[in-house]
Backbone as XML, in Angstrom:
<?xml version="1.0"?>
<chain id="A" units="angstrom">
  <residue number="1" name="MET">
    <atom name="N" x="21.257" y="33.052" z="-8.872"/>
    <atom name="CA" x="22.262" y="33.045" z="-10.101"/>
    <atom name="C" x="22.575" y="34.266" z="-10.211"/>
  </residue>
  <residue number="2" name="LYS">
    <atom name="N" x="21.685" y="35.258" z="-10.243"/>
    <atom name="CA" x="22.236" y="36.568" z="-10.130"/>
    <atom name="C" x="23.908" y="36.743" z="-9.390"/>
  </residue>
  <residue number="3" name="TYR">
    <atom name="N" x="24.285" y="36.502" z="-8.319"/>
    <atom name="CA" x="24.780" y="37.337" z="-7.518"/>
    <atom name="C" x="25.915" y="36.307" z="-7.912"/>
  </residue>
  <residue number="4" name="LEU">
    <atom name="N" x="25.418" y="35.237" z="-8.011"/>
    <atom name="CA" x="27.244" y="34.439" z="-8.870"/>
    <atom name="C" x="28.571" y="34.878" z="-8.205"/>
  </residue>
  <residue number="5" name="PRO">
    <atom name="N" x="28.334" y="36.329" z="-9.420"/>
    <atom name="CA" x="29.265" y="36.965" z="-8.936"/>
    <atom name="C" x="30.011" y="37.343" z="-8.209"/>
  </residue>
  <residue number="6" name="ALA">
    <atom name="N" x="29.243" y="38.246" z="-7.591"/>
    <atom name="CA" x="29.235" y="39.400" z="-6.339"/>
    <atom name="C" x="30.253" y="38.172" z="-5.379"/>
  </residue>
  <residue number="7" name="LEU">
    <atom name="N" x="29.478" y="36.747" z="-5.285"/>
    <atom name="CA" x="29.960" y="35.992" z="-4.699"/>
    <atom name="C" x="30.928" y="35.268" z="-4.826"/>
  </residue>
  <residue number="8" name="PHE">
    <atom name="N" x="31.685" y="34.726" z="-5.816"/>
    <atom name="CA" x="32.756" y="34.751" z="-6.129"/>
    <atom name="C" x="33.970" y="36.226" z="-5.827"/>
  </residue>
  <residue number="9" name="ALA">
    <atom name="N" x="33.315" y="37.204" z="-6.394"/>
    <atom name="CA" x="34.140" y="38.241" z="-5.205"/>
    <atom name="C" x="34.430" y="38.590" z="-3.947"/>
  </residue>
  <residue number="10" name="ILE">
    <atom name="N" x="33.637" y="38.103" z="-3.481"/>
    <atom name="CA" x="33.784" y="38.121" z="-1.758"/>
    <atom name="C" x="34.657" y="36.892" z="-1.647"/>
  </residue>
  <residue number="11" name="LEU">
    <atom name="N" x="34.470" y="36.225" z="-2.645"/>
    <atom name="CA" x="34.984" y="34.537" z="-1.780"/>
    <atom name="C" x="37.025" y="34.967" z="-2.164"/>
  </residue>
  <residue number="12" name="ALA">
    <atom name="N" x="36.905" y="34.775" z="-3.108"/>
    <atom name="CA" x="38.764" y="36.082" z="-3.802"/>
    <atom name="C" x="39.312" y="37.308" z="-3.021"/>
  </residue>
  <residue number="13" name="PHE">
    <atom name="N" x="38.723" y="37.677" z="-1.785"/>
    <atom name="CA" x="39.839" y="38.816" z="-1.170"/>
    <atom name="C" x="40.032" y="37.976" z="0.298"/>
  </residue>
  <residue number="14" name="PRO">
    <atom name="N" x="39.574" y="36.853" z="0.511"/>
    <atom name="CA" x="40.704" y="36.486" z="1.775"/>
    <atom name="C" x="41.616" y="35.635" z="1.168"/>
  </residue>
  <residue number="15" name="VAL">
    <atom name="N" x="41.614" y="35.778" z="0.249"/>
    <atom name="CA" x="42.783" y="34.748" z="-0.603"/>
    <atom name="C" x="44.061" y="35.300" z="-0.744"/>
  </residue>
  <residue number="16" name="MET">
    <atom name="N" x="43.286" y="37.129" z="-1.435"/>
    <atom name="CA" x="44.094" y="38.342" z="-2.493"/>
    <atom name="C" x="44.770" y="38.896" z="-0.884"/>
  </residue>
  <residue number="17" name="ALA">
    <atom name="N" x="44.749" y="38.402" z="0.358"/>
    <atom name="CA" x="44.758" y="39.335" z="1.387"/>
    <atom name="C" x="45.947" y="37.868" z="2.332"/>
  </residue>
  <residue number="18" name="ALA">
    <atom name="N" x="46.122" y="37.055" z="1.736"/>
    <atom name="CA" x="46.531" y="36.831" z="2.428"/>
    <atom name="C" x="47.930" y="35.419" z="1.231"/>
  </residue>
  <residue number="19" name="THR">
    <atom name="N" x="47.447" y="36.438" z="0.379"/>
    <atom name="CA" x="49.120" y="36.396" z="-0.619"/>
    <atom name="C" x="49.059" y="37.732" z="-0.686"/>
  </residue>
  <residue number="20" name="GLY">
    <atom name="N" x="49.508" y="38.746" z="0.683"/>
    <atom name="CA" x="49.494" y="39.703" z="-0.487"/>
    <atom name="C" x="49.338" y="40.636" z="-1.635"/>
  </residue>
  <residue number="21" name="GLN">
    <atom name="N" x="48.215" y="40.666" z="-2.703"/>
    <atom name="CA" x="48.253" y="40.807" z="-3.065"/>
    <atom name="C" x="47.235" y="41.980" z="-3.295"/>
  </residue>
  <residue number="22" name="LEU">
    <atom name="N" x="46.430" y="41.675" z="-2.081"/>
    <atom name="CA" x="44.797" y="43.090" z="-1.633"/>
    <atom name="C" x="45.708" y="44.279" z="-1.859"/>
  </residue>
  <residue number="23" name="ASN">
    <atom name="N" x="45.790" y="44.906" z="-2.321"/>
    <atom name="CA" x="46.356" y="46.705" z="-2.015"/>
    <atom name="C" x="45.041" y="47.529" z="-2.946"/>
  </residue>
  <residue number="24" name="MET">
    <atom name="N" x="45.440" y="48.572" z="-2.540"/>
    <atom name="CA" x="45.350" y="49.747" z="-3.478"/>
    <atom name="C" x="45.294" y="49.196" z="-4.645"/>
  </residue>
  <residue number="25" name="ASP">
    <atom name="N" x="46.361" y="50.000" z="-5.286"/>
    <atom name="CA" x="46.963" y="49.763" z="-6.878"/>
    <atom name="C" x="46.117" y="48.487" z="-7.354"/>
  </residue>
  <residue number="26" name="SER">
    <atom name="N" x="46.077" y="47.055" z="-6.611"/>
    <atom name="CA" x="45.311" y="46.143" z="-6.983"/>
    <atom name="C" x="44.009" y="46.195" z="-7.223"/>
  </residue>
  <residue number="27" name="LEU">
    <atom name="N" x="43.315" y="46.970" z="-6.424"/>
    <atom name="CA" x="42.381" y="47.383" z="-5.852"/>
    <atom name="C" x="41.408" y="47.621" z="-7.118"/>
  </residue>
  <residue number="28" name="LEU">
    <atom name="N" x="42.367" y="49.068" z="-7.704"/>
    <atom name="CA" x="41.929" y="50.092" z="-8.378"/>
    <atom name="C" x="41.789" y="49.787" z="-9.700"/>
  </residue>
  <residue number="29" name="GLN">
    <atom name="N" x="42.640" y="48.953" z="-10.288"/>
    <atom name="CA" x="43.475" y="48.134" z="-11.364"/>
    <atom name="C" x="41.517" y="47.129" z="-11.482"/>
  </residue>
  <residue number="30" name="ALA">
    <atom name="N" x="41.305" y="46.765" z="-11.217"/>
    <atom name="CA" x="40.811" y="45.359" z="-10.143"/>
    <atom name="C" x="39.630" y="46.162" z="-11.026"/>
  </residue>
  <residue number="31" name="LEU">
    <atom name="N" x="38.989" y="47.305" z="-10.317"/>
    <atom name="CA" x="37.873" y="47.797" z="-10.499"/>
    <atom name="C" x="37.501" y="48.692" z="-11.511"/>
  </residue>
  <residue number="32" name="ILE">
    <atom name="N" x="38.326" y="49.122" z="-12.821"/>
    <atom name="CA" x="38.975" y="49.974" z="-13.920"/>
    <atom name="C" x="38.299" y="49.115" z="-14.521"/>
  </residue>
  <residue number="33" name="TYR">
    <atom name="N" x="39.213" y="47.492" z="-14.424"/>
    <atom name="CA" x="39.333" y="46.457" z="-15.039"/>
    <atom name="C" x="37.567" y="45.805" z="-15.284"/>
  </residue>
  <residue number="34" name="ILE">
    <atom name="N" x="36.732" y="45.579" z="-14.919"/>
    <atom name="CA" x="35.340" y="44.856" z="-14.169"/>
    <atom name="C" x="34.155" y="46.099" z="-15.552"/>
  </residue>
  <residue number="35" name="VAL">
    <atom name="N" x="35.167" y="47.125" z="-14.346"/>
    <atom name="CA" x="34.116" y="48.471" z="-15.518"/>
    <atom name="C" x="34.219" y="48.697" z="-17.252"/>
  </residue>
  <residue number="36" name="ILE">
    <atom name="N" x="35.259" y="48.295" z="-17.002"/>
    <atom name="CA" x="36.028" y="48.446" z="-18.612"/>
    <atom name="C" x="34.984" y="46.947" z="-19.522"/>
  </residue>
  <residue number="37" name="VAL">
    <atom name="N" x="34.944" y="46.368" z="-19.103"/>
    <atom name="CA" x="34.871" y="44.800" z="-19.436"/>
    <atom name="C" x="33.186" y="44.689" z="-19.497"/>
  </residue>
  <residue number="38" name="GLY">
    <atom name="N" x="32.184" y="45.195" z="-18.031"/>
    <atom name="CA" x="30.954" y="45.537" z="-18.212"/>
    <atom name="C" x="30.721" y="45.883" z="-19.300"/>
  </residue>
  <residue number="39" name="ALA">
    <atom name="N" x="31.247" y="47.524" z="-19.648"/>
    <atom name="CA" x="30.854" y="48.751" z="-20.124"/>
    <atom name="C" x="31.027" y="48.289" z="-21.940"/>
  </residue>
  <residue number="40" name="ILE">
    <atom name="N" x="32.016" y="47.126" z="-22.020"/>
    <atom name="CA" x="31.530" y="46.493" z="-23.517"/>
    <atom name="C" x="30.935" y="45.223" z="-23.684"/>
  </residue>
  <residue number="41" name="PHE">
    <atom name="N" x="30.646" y="44.485" z="-22.262"/>
    <atom name="CA" x="29.571" y="43.489" z="-23.002"/>
    <atom name="C" x="28.096" y="44.360" z="-22.051"/>
  </residue>
  <residue number="42" name="TRP">
    <atom name="N" x="27.807" y="45.607" z="-21.723"/>
    <atom name="CA" x="27.020" y="46.398" z="-22.245"/>
    <atom name="C" x="26.133" y="46.330" z="-23.006"/>
  </residue>
  <residue number="43" name="LEU">
    <atom name="N" x="27.968" y="46.857" z="-24.268"/>
    <atom name="CA" x="27.179" y="48.042" z="-25.206"/>
    <atom name="C" x="26.892" y="46.744" z="-26.262"/>
  </residue>
  <residue number="44" name="ILE">
    <atom name="N" x="27.931" y="45.322" z="-26.542"/>
    <atom name="CA" x="27.421" y="44.905" z="-26.634"/>
    <atom name="C" x="25.624" y="44.615" z="-27.328"/>
  </residue>
  <residue number="45" name="TRP">
    <atom name="N" x="25.716" y="43.823" z="-25.748"/>
    <atom name="CA" x="23.822" y="43.633" z="-25.160"/>
    <atom name="C" x="22.532" y="44.769" z="-25.919"/>
  </residue>
  <residue number="46" name="TRP">
    <atom name="N" x="23.195" y="46.637" z="-25.709"/>
    <atom name="CA" x="22.479" y="46.509" z="-26.340"/>
    <atom name="C" x="22.058" y="46.813" z="-27.881"/>
  </residue>
  <residue number="47" name="PHE">
    <atom name="N" x="23.187" y="46.693" z="-28.906"/>
    <atom name="CA" x="23.410" y="46.494" z="-29.725"/>
    <atom name="C" x="23.138" y="45.590" z="-30.517"/>
  </residue>
  <residue number="48" name="ILE">
    <atom name="N" x="23.099" y="44.476" z="-29.606"/>
    <atom name="CA" x="21.479" y="43.727" z="-30.259"/>
    <atom name="C" x="20.644" y="43.600" z="-29.989"/>
  </residue>
  <residue number="49" name="GLY">
    <atom name="N" x="19.644" y="44.067" z="-29.855"/>
    <atom name="CA" x="18.197" y="45.266" z="-29.066"/>
    <atom name="C" x="18.425" y="45.917" z="-30.418"/>
  </residue>
  <residue number="50" name="TYR">
    <atom name="N" x="19.277" y="46.419" z="-30.281"/>
    <atom name="CA" x="19.100" y="47.919" z="-31.224"/>
    <atom name="C" x="18.950" y="47.763" z="-33.090"/>
  </residue>
  <residue number="51" name="VAL">
    <atom name="N" x="19.670" y="46.428" z="-33.412"/>
    <atom name="CA" x="19.496" y="45.995" z="-34.701"/>
    <atom name="C" x="18.736" y="45.611" z="-35.136"/>
  </residue>
  <residue number="52" name="GLY">
    <atom name="N" x="18.008" y="44.875" z="-33.950"/>
    <atom name="CA" x="17.578" y="44.525" z="-34.134"/>
    <atom name="C" x="17.016" y="42.314" z="-34.985"/>
  </residue>
  <residue number="53" name="VAL">
    <atom name="N" x="17.977" y="41.672" z="-34.449"/>
    <atom name="CA" x="18.155" y="40.209" z="-34.398"/>
    <atom name="C" x="16.499" y="39.747" z="-34.118"/>
  </residue>
  <residue number="54" name="PRO">
    <atom name="N" x="16.154" y="39.027" z="-35.118"/>
    <atom name="CA" x="14.439" y="38.017" z="-35.120"/>
    <atom name="C" x="14.435" y="37.039" z="-34.227"/>
  </residue>
  <residue number="55" name="GLU">
    <atom name="N" x="13.659" y="37.477" z="-33.297"/>
    <atom name="CA" x="13.802" y="36.499" z="-31.857"/>
    <atom name="C" x="14.581" y="35.293" z="-31.576"/>
  </residue>
  <residue number="56" name="PRO">
    <atom name="N" x="14.497" y="34.782" z="-32.234"/>
    <atom name="CA" x="15.008" y="32.924" z="-31.656"/>
    <atom name="C" x="16.455" y="33.241" z="-32.363"/>
  </residue>
  <residue number="57" name="PHE">
    <atom name="N" x="17.268" y="33.886" z="-32.608"/>
    <atom name="CA" x="18.510" y="34.813" z="-33.288"/>
    <atom name="C" x="18.622" y="35.451" z="-32.216"/>
  </residue>
  <residue number="58" name="ASN">
    <atom name="N" x="18.469" y="36.433" z="-31.592"/>
    <atom name="CA" x="18.355" y="38.003" z="-30.788"/>
    <atom name="C" x="18.870" y="36.364" z="-29.309"/>
  </residue>
  <residue number="59" name="LYS">
    <atom name="N" x="17.909" y="35.178" z="-28.136"/>
    <atom name="CA" x="18.248" y="34.784" z="-27.376"/>
    <atom name="C" x="19.750" y="34.192" z="-27.252"/>
  </residue>
  <residue number="60" name="VAL">
    <atom name="N" x="19.972" y="33.507" z="-28.319"/>
    <atom name="CA" x="20.741" y="32.387" z="-28.407"/>
    <atom name="C" x="21.884" y="33.821" z="-28.978"/>
  </residue>
  <residue number="61" name="ILE">
    <atom name="N" x="21.956" y="34.714" z="-29.555"/>
    <atom name="CA" x="23.332" y="35.679" z="-29.386"/>
    <atom name="C" x="23.166" y="36.289" z="-27.657"/>
  </residue>
  <residue number="62" name="ARG">
    <atom name="N" x="21.880" y="35.894" z="-26.907"/>
    <atom name="CA" x="22.704" y="36.957" z="-26.112"/>
    <atom name="C" x="22.752" y="36.474" z="-24.710"/>
  </residue>
  <residue number="63" name="ILE">
    <atom name="N" x="22.612" y="34.732" z="-25.188"/>
    <atom name="CA" x="23.262" y="33.373" z="-23.979"/>
    <atom name="C" x="24.406" y="33.354" z="-24.529"/>
  </residue>
  <residue number="64" name="VAL">
    <atom name="N" x="24.735" y="33.229" z="-25.856"/>
    <atom name="CA" x="26.251" y="33.889" z="-26.268"/>
    <atom name="C" x="27.323" y="34.459" z="-25.471"/>
  </residue>
  <residue number="65" name="VAL">
    <atom name="N" x="26.724" y="35.655" z="-25.389"/>
    <atom name="CA" x="27.299" y="37.318" z="-25.263"/>
    <atom name="C" x="27.481" y="36.770" z="-23.618"/>
  </residue>
  <residue number="66" name="GLY">
    <atom name="N" x="26.553" y="36.096" z="-22.610"/>
    <atom name="CA" x="26.247" y="35.872" z="-21.140"/>
    <atom name="C" x="27.712" y="35.311" z="-21.264"/>
  </residue>
  <residue number="67" name="LEU">
    <atom name="N" x="26.853" y="34.315" z="-21.329"/>
    <atom name="CA" x="27.798" y="33.069" z="-21.196"/>
    <atom name="C" x="30.026" y="33.452" z="-21.449"/>
  </residue>
  <residue number="68" name="ILE">
    <atom name="N" x="29.916" y="34.090" z="-21.725"/>
    <atom name="CA" x="31.249" y="34.513" z="-22.605"/>
    <atom name="C" x="31.353" y="36.002" z="-21.136"/>
  </residue>
  <residue number="69" name="ALA">
    <atom name="N" x="30.720" y="36.692" z="-21.005"/>
    <atom name="CA" x="30.993" y="37.699" z="-19.669"/>
    <atom name="C" x="31.393" y="36.738" z="-18.727"/>
  </residue>
  <residue number="70" name="LEU">
    <atom name="N" x="30.567" y="35.214" z="-18.474"/>
    <atom name="CA" x="30.630" y="35.070" z="-17.432"/>
    <atom name="C" x="32.229" y="33.916" z="-17.699"/>
  </residue>
  <residue number="71" name="VAL">
    <atom name="N" x="32.553" y="34.096" z="-18.880"/>
    <atom name="CA" x="33.820" y="33.027" z="-17.801"/>
    <atom name="C" x="35.385" y="33.936" z="-18.211"/>
  </residue>
  <residue number="72" name="VAL">
    <atom name="N" x="34.214" y="35.244" z="-18.636"/>
    <atom name="CA" x="35.998" y="35.905" z="-18.657"/>
    <atom name="C" x="35.662" y="36.812" z="-16.869"/>
  </residue>
  <residue number="73" name="LEU">
    <atom name="N" x="34.927" y="36.608" z="-16.433"/>
    <atom name="CA" x="34.390" y="37.237" z="-14.869"/>
    <atom name="C" x="35.164" y="36.029" z="-14.304"/>
  </residue>
  <residue number="74" name="ILE">
    <atom name="N" x="35.400" y="35.032" z="-14.525"/>
    <atom name="CA" x="35.825" y="33.700" z="-13.842"/>
    <atom name="C" x="37.507" y="33.228" z="-14.059"/>
  </residue>
  <residue number="75" name="GLN">
    <atom name="N" x="37.717" y="33.860" z="-15.351"/>
    <atom name="CA" x="39.104" y="33.378" z="-15.436"/>
    <atom name="C" x="39.670" y="35.554" z="-14.436"/>
  </residue>
  <residue number="76" name="PHE">
    <atom name="N" x="39.385" y="36.412" z="-14.761"/>
    <atom name="CA" x="38.845" y="37.618" z="-13.943"/>
    <atom name="C" x="39.954" y="37.368" z="-12.547"/>
  </residue>
  <residue number="77" name="LEU">
    <atom name="N" x="38.697" y="36.215" z="-12.187"/>
    <atom name="CA" x="38.777" y="36.405" z="-10.108"/>
    <atom name="C" x="39.531" y="34.955" z="-10.482"/>
  </residue>
  <residue number="78" name="LEU">
    <atom name="N" x="39.833" y="33.596" z="-10.775"/>
    <atom name="CA" x="40.900" y="33.332" z="-10.836"/>
    <atom name="C" x="42.168" y="33.508" z="-10.675"/>
  </residue>
  <residue number="79" name="ARG">
    <atom name="N" x="41.739" y="34.364" z="-11.486"/>
    <atom name="CA" x="44.018" y="35.216" z="-11.452"/>
    <atom name="C" x="43.943" y="34.920" z="-10.176"/>
  </residue>
  <residue number="80" name="TYR">
    <atom name="N" x="43.777" y="35.838" z="-10.037"/>
    <atom name="CA" x="43.676" y="35.544" z="-8.125"/>
    <atom name="C" x="44.004" y="34.881" z="-7.154"/>
  </residue>
  <residue number="81" name="ILE">
    <atom name="N" x="43.515" y="33.458" z="-7.330"/>
    <atom name="CA" x="43.441" y="32.230" z="-6.740"/>
    <atom name="C" x="45.094" y="31.884" z="-6.619"/>
  </residue>
</chain>
């Protein structure tokens, strides 16, 4: 399950190449976008652990943050299809 985003990224490259969207500028922008969004979600994940939210709420908040990150990544990948 943790390799699903990488699989989506690999599957998106042939579509991007066929439509002419695969060039150095778009790949660099995609990489910067993924790094920034990843850093934001990592910071949120770290902050939840740092604050010390009680255990049932901690897991619920982390699941919600993970689902939002997955939706953002899928939305980003679907933009190129």
